[in-house]
N, C-alpha and C positions, 0 to 999 in steps of 0.2 A: 366727614363728607363736606361739612360746611367750609372747612379750610380749602378743600379742593375746588369747590364751587367759587369761592371768593377769588382764588388764584386764577381760575379760568376767566372769570369776568374781568378781573383787573388786567390780565395780560391781553385779552381780546380788545378791550377798550384802548389800552395803551398802544398796542401795535397798529390798530386801526387809526388812532390819532396821529401816529408817526407817518403812516402811509398817506393819509389825506391831508396832512399838515394842518391840523385844527388850530394849533397855537405855535408860536415861535419858541415858547419856553417849555422846557421839559418838566419844570417844577409844577407849572399849572396843569399840564397834562397828567402828571402823577396824582395831583389832587383830584382832578376830574375822574380818573380811574378809580381812585380810592373811594370817592363818593358813589360811583356807580356800583362798586362791589358792596358797599354798605347798604345802599338802597335795595339792591336785589335780595340781599340777605334779610333785610327788614321786611320786605314785601312777602317773601316766601314764608318767613316765620309767622307773620300775621295771617297768611292764608291757611297754613296748617293749623294754627290755633283756632281760627274761625271754623274750619271743617270739623275739628275734634269737638268743639262746643255744639255744633249743629247735630253731629252724630249722637252726642250724649243726650241732647234734648229730645230727639226723636226716638230714643230708646232702641238703638241698634242691637237687637238681641242675637243677631247672627255672629257677632264677633265674640270670641271667648274671652272671659275676663280672669280666669284662673288656670293654673296648670292642670287641674283635674278636668276641667272642661275641654282643654286641648287634648288631653289623653283620651277622654271619652269619645272624641270625634274619630280617633283612629282605631277604635275597637270594633 
């Protein structure tokens, strides 16, 4: 899924840059698109890690941690 997200971000920034003519050079636009895809991936990874740490600190007991607990929910 990360590769798909990176591809979508890269292509959307790249094609938007072409449409609005951000730079006269395609190489610079490619680097900007690559940087945007990297930044979005980094930001979302940080956000997911932060959320998982916060959930672990608050002791989220509603989330099953083993297969047995998952199976017990459906009985």
